[in-house]
C-alpha positions in Angstrom: 59.3 23.9 -6.7 57.8 20.5 -6.4 54.6 22.0 -5.0 54.4 24.4 -8.0 54.9 21.6 -10.5 52.4 19.4 -8.7 49.8 22.2 -9.0 50.7 22.7 -12.7 50.2 18.9 -13.4 46.8 19.1 -11.6 45.7 22.0 -13.8 46.9 20.3 -17.0 45.1 17.1 -16.1 41.9 19.1 -15.6 42.3 20.9 -18.9 43.6 18.0 -21.0 42.4 15.0 -19.1 40.1 13.9 -21.9 42.5 12.4 -24.5 39.9 12.5 -27.2 39.3 16.2 -26.6 35.6 15.6 -26.4 33.4 17.5 -24.0 32.5 15.8 -20.7 29.1 14.2 -20.8 26.3 16.3 -19.3 25.2 15.1 -15.9 22.2 12.7 -15.9 19.6 11.6 -15.9 19.4 11.4 -19.7 16.1 9.6 -20.0 12.8 8.9 -18.1 14.1 5.4 -17.4 17.2 6.8 -15.7 15.2 9.3 -13.7 12.7 6.7 -12.5 15.5 4.3 -11.5 17.0 7.0 -9.4 13.7 7.7 -7.7 13.1 4.0 -7.2 16.6 3.5 -5.6 16.2 6.6 -3.3 12.9 5.3 -1.9 14.0 1.7 -1.5 13.3 0.4 2.0 16.7 -0.7 3.4 15.9 -1.0 7.2 16.3 -4.3 8.9 12.6 -4.5 9.9 11.4 -2.7 6.8 8.6 -3.9 4.4 8.2 -3.2 0.7 5.5 -5.1 -1.2 3.8 -4.5 -4.5 1.3 -7.2 -5.2 -2.3 -8.3 -6.1 -4.8 -9.2 -3.4 -8.2 -10.9 -4.1 -10.7 -8.3 -3.1 -14.4 -8.3 -4.1 -14.0 -11.2 -6.4 -11.2 -9.6 -8.5 -7.5 -9.0 -8.3 -6.6 -5.6 -6.9 -3.2 -4.1 -6.5 -1.7 -2.7 -3.3 1.6 -1.2 -2.4 2.8 -1.7 1.2 5.8 0.2 2.5 7.4 1.1 5.8 10.6 1.2 7.7 9.4 -1.1 10.5 6.7 -3.7 10.0 5.9 -3.4 13.7 4.6 0.2 13.1 0.8 0.8 12.8 -0.8 0.3 9.4 -2.1 3.4 7.5 -4.3 2.8 4.5 -4.8 5.7 2.1 -8.0 5.7 0.1 -7.4 7.7 -3.2 -9.7 10.1 -4.8 -11.5 10.2 -8.1 -12.9 7.7 -8.4 -10.1 6.7 -10.6 -7.4 9.2 -9.5 -4.9 6.8 -8.1 -2.3 8.1 -5.6 0.2 5.2 -5.9 2.0 6.9 -8.8 2.5 10.1 -6.9 3.2 8.6 -3.4 6.9 8.7 -4.1 7.1 12.4 -3.5 4.8 12.8 -0.5 4.8 9.5 1.4 8.4 8.8 2.4 8.1 10.6 5.7 5.0 8.7 6.7 7.0 5.4 6.2 9.1 6.3 9.2 6.1 5.9 11.5 3.6 3.8 9.6 3.3 0.8 7.3 1.6 2.7 4.5 -0.8 1.0 2.1 -1.7 2.4 -1.3 -4.5 0.7 -3.1 -5.6 1.0 -6.7 -9.3 0.7 -6.4 -11.7 -1.2 -8.6 -11.6 0.3 -12.1 -8.4 2.3 -11.5 -4.6 2.1 -12.1 -3.0 -1.3 -12.0 -6.3 -2.9 -10.9 -7.9 -1.5 -14.1 -5.2 -3.1 -16.2 -5.5 -6.4 -14.3 -9.2 -7.0 -15.1 -11.5 -6.9 -18.1 -13.1 -3.5 -18.1 -16.3 -4.7 -19.8 -16.9 -7.1 -16.9 -15.8 -4.6 -14.2 -17.7 -1.5 -15.3 -21.2 -2.7 -14.1 -19.7 -3.4 -10.7 -18.2 0.1 -10.1 -20.9 1.3 -7.7 -20.6 3.1 -4.4 -22.0 0.0 -2.7 -19.4 -2.3 -4.2 -16.5 0.2 -3.6 -17.5 0.3 0.1 -17.6 -3.5 0.3 -14.1 -3.6 -1.3 -12.8 -1.1 1.3 -14.2 -3.2 4.2 -12.7 -6.4 2.7 -9.3 -4.8 2.2 -9.2 -3.5 5.8 -10.2 -6.9 7.1 -7.4 -8.4 5.0 -4.8 -5.9 6.4 -5.9 -6.6 10.0 -5.3 -10.3 9.4 -2.2 -10.0 7.4 -0.4 -7.8 9.9 -2.0 -9.0 13.1 -3.4 -5.5 13.9 -6.7 -5.1 15.8 -6.9 -1.6 14.5 -5.4 0.5 11.7 -5.4 4.1 10.6 -7.4 5.1 7.5 -6.9 8.3 5.5 -9.4 9.2 2.8 -8.9 11.9 0.1 -11.8 13.4 -1.8 -13.8 10.4 -3.2 -11.8 8.3 -0.8 -13.1 10.4 2.1 -16.6 9.2 1.3 -15.4 5.5 1.4 -13.5 6.3 4.7 -16.6 7.7 6.4 -18.7 4.8 5.3 -16.0 2.4 6.6 -15.8 4.2 9.9 -19.6 4.2 10.4 -19.7 0.4 9.8 -16.6 -0.7 11.7 -15.4 2.0 14.1 -13.8 -0.7 16.3 -11.4 -1.5 13.4 -9.8 2.0 13.4 -7.4 3.9 15.6 -8.6 7.0 13.7 -10.1 8.1 10.4 -8.4 11.1 8.7 -10.4 13.0 6.0 -8.6 15.2 3.4 -10.8 17.2 1.1 -13.7 15.6 2.9 -16.8 15.1 0.8 -20.2 15.6 2.5 -22.6 17.2 -0.1 -21.0 17.1 -3.5 -23.7 19.1 -5.4 -23.3 21.9 -2.9 -19.5 21.8 -3.4 -20.1 22.1 -7.1 -22.3 25.2 -6.6 -19.9 26.8 -4.3 -17.1 26.1 -6.7 -19.0 27.8 -9.5 -19.8 30.9 -7.3 -16.1 31.2 -6.1 -14.9 31.0 -9.7 -17.4 33.6 -10.9 -16.2 35.9 -8.1 -12.6 35.5 -9.3 -13.5 36.0 -12.9 -15.4 39.2 -12.2 -12.6 40.6 -10.0 -10.2 39.8 -12.8 -12.4 41.4 -15.5 -12.3 38.1 -17.5 -15.2 38.5 -20.0 -14.6 35.1 -21.5 -14.8 33.3 -18.2 -17.8 35.3 -17.0 -19.7 34.5 -20.3 -19.0 30.7 -20.1 -19.9 30.5 -16.4 -23.1 32.5 -17.0 -24.0 30.1 -19.8 -24.3 27.2 -17.4 -26.2 29.0 -14.6 -28.0 27.9 -12.6 -25.3 25.3 -12.0 -25.7 21.9 -10.2 -29.2 22.8 -9.0 -31.9 20.2 -8.3 -31.5 16.5 -8.2 -30.1 16.0 -11.8 -26.4 16.0 -12.3 -25.1 18.8 -14.5 -24.2 18.0 -18.1 -20.6 17.0 -18.6 -20.0 20.0 -20.9 -21.1 22.3 -18.1 -18.8 20.5 -15.6 -15.9 21.0 -18.0 -16.6 24.8 -18.2 -16.8 25.1 -14.4 -13.6 23.1 -14.0 -11.8 25.0 -16.8 -12.1 28.3 -15.0 -12.0 27.0 -11.4 -8.6 25.4 -12.3 -7.5 28.6 -14.0 -7.9 30.5 -10.8 -6.2 27.9 -8.6 -9.3 26.1 -7.3 -7.8 22.6 -7.8 -4.5 23.1 -6.0 -3.8 26.1 -3.8 -1.6 28.7 -5.7 -1.3 26.4 -8.8 -3.4 26.3 -11.9 -4.6 22.9 -13.1 -3.0 19.5 -12.2 0.0 19.7 -14.5 2.6 19.5 -11.6 1.1 16.3 -10.2 0.8 14.9 -13.8 4.5 15.4 -14.2 5.2 13.7 -10.9 3.3 10.7 -12.2 5.5 10.6 -15.3 8.5 10.1 -12.9 6.9 7.5 -10.8 8.7 4.1 -10.6 5.3 2.4 -10.2 3.7 3.8 -13.3 5.0 1.8 -16.3 4.1 -1.8 -15.5 3.0 -3.8 -12.4 6.1 -5.6 -10.9 6.1 -9.1 -9.4 7.3 -8.9 -5.8 8.7 -12.4 -6.1 10.8 -12.0 -9.3 11.2 -8.2 -9.6 10.1 -8.6 -13.3 7.0 -7.1 -15.0 3.9 -9.0 -14.0 1.5 -10.0 -16.7 -2.3 -10.5 -16.5 -3.6 -13.9 -17.4 -5.9 -12.4 -20.0 -3.2 -10.5 -21.8 0.5 -9.6 -22.0 1.6 -6.2 -23.1 3.9 -3.3 -22.5 2.1 -0.6 -20.5 3.1 3.0 -20.8 1.3 5.7 -18.8 1.7 9.4 -19.4 -0.1 12.5 -18.2 -2.6 14.2 -20.5 -4.6 17.4 -20.2 -8.3 17.1 -21.0 -9.4 19.4 -23.7 -11.7 22.3 -22.6 -11.3 21.7 -18.9 -7.6 21.9 -18.1 -7.9 18.8 -15.9 -5.0 16.4 -16.1 -5.4 12.6 -16.0 -3.2 9.6 -16.8 -3.6 7.8 -20.2 -2.2 4.3 -20.4 -1.3 2.6 -23.7 -1.0 -1.2 -24.0 0.6 -2.3 -27.2 -1.4 -5.5 -27.6 -4.8 -4.3 -26.4 -5.2 -0.6 -27.4 -5.7 2.3 -25.0 -7.1 2.2 -21.5 -8.1 5.0 -19.2 -10.3 5.6 -16.2 -12.2 8.3 -14.4 -15.2 8.3 -12.1 -18.4 6.7 -13.3 -20.5 7.7 -10.3 -20.4 10.0 -7.3 -22.4 9.5 -4.1 -24.5 12.2 -2.6 -25.3 12.4 1.1 -24.4 8.8 1.5 -27.2 7.4 -0.5 -28.1 9.3 -3.6 -25.9 8.9 -6.7 -24.4 12.0 -8.3 -23.7 10.9 -11.9 -21.6 12.4 -14.7 -22.3 11.1 -18.1 -19.7 10.9 -20.9 -18.3 8.7 -23.6 -14.9 10.5 -23.6 -11.7 9.1 -22.1 -11.3 12.5 -20.5 -14.7 12.3 -18.8 -16.2 10.2 -16.1 -16.8 6.8 -17.7 -14.6 3.7 -17.8 -13.9 2.8 -21.4 -11.4 1.0 -23.5 -10.4 1.7 -27.1 -9.1 -1.2 -29.1 -6.3 -0.6 -31.6 
């Protein structure tokens, strides 16, 4: 009998346990702030020999931001060179990097004119310096700093897309500094890649019977021929349909999935001071920075747009692209969704 009553009491408590009769609150997170705090806590380095740094380093005469994370500071260093130029990987590293940190001290770097480094410096002063030559010099200087800082004769370097160009240039200049160079989406001849992308997309459109896509792609033919870069409007048309058929990410259309991952990144809102754990402010301005993904009209490309309450709107994308290691492959635009570095004051 006691057992039966005990069971009855348990059931009654489950049914009537809320004295006010209100519904139990829905499980969280209930806001972006709650979600990012969960991500931040789950990826926190808690090992005894671990390392977790987010800070500015003086590279190429300006302050540039790096994230340095790993379970054991005695592990080899792995520097990731992000793509773009301007498409930083620090905000998305929370979902793909954690396993690497078991075996490497992983360094993410927001390059000149990108991410936190963009916010840290005056874009009007930085824009003329965003050249392949200066970006290569920055890469060399950062690797030299990492070797000194961690007492490593050699490190690993991983380059993605645009970063693969920087990685090859680094490896050709200082092969003795590297255990290995790893290329992902390795760039070798960018105009040829553009042409092949157009041809692949046209094949897909014809197989799909997509008259609109075929007409737009035919309107820009011949595409990326000769030494001159294609007009930005033509690049948008090529990208629009290439992304539509999954040419950006295998079996996905566009970059919306990665853009949503950026929105959950603990590192996106504001640079944090490693000493105080509070938001760091630039000596030239103090503001609240909010970064959200946005899709570029007409192309389907996704980028991150950052708003600073006291200084207007900032954004970044590639101003130049190298070709064959020496010739510059340029995209011209005045739009925030394009390839220039610009700032719009409020």
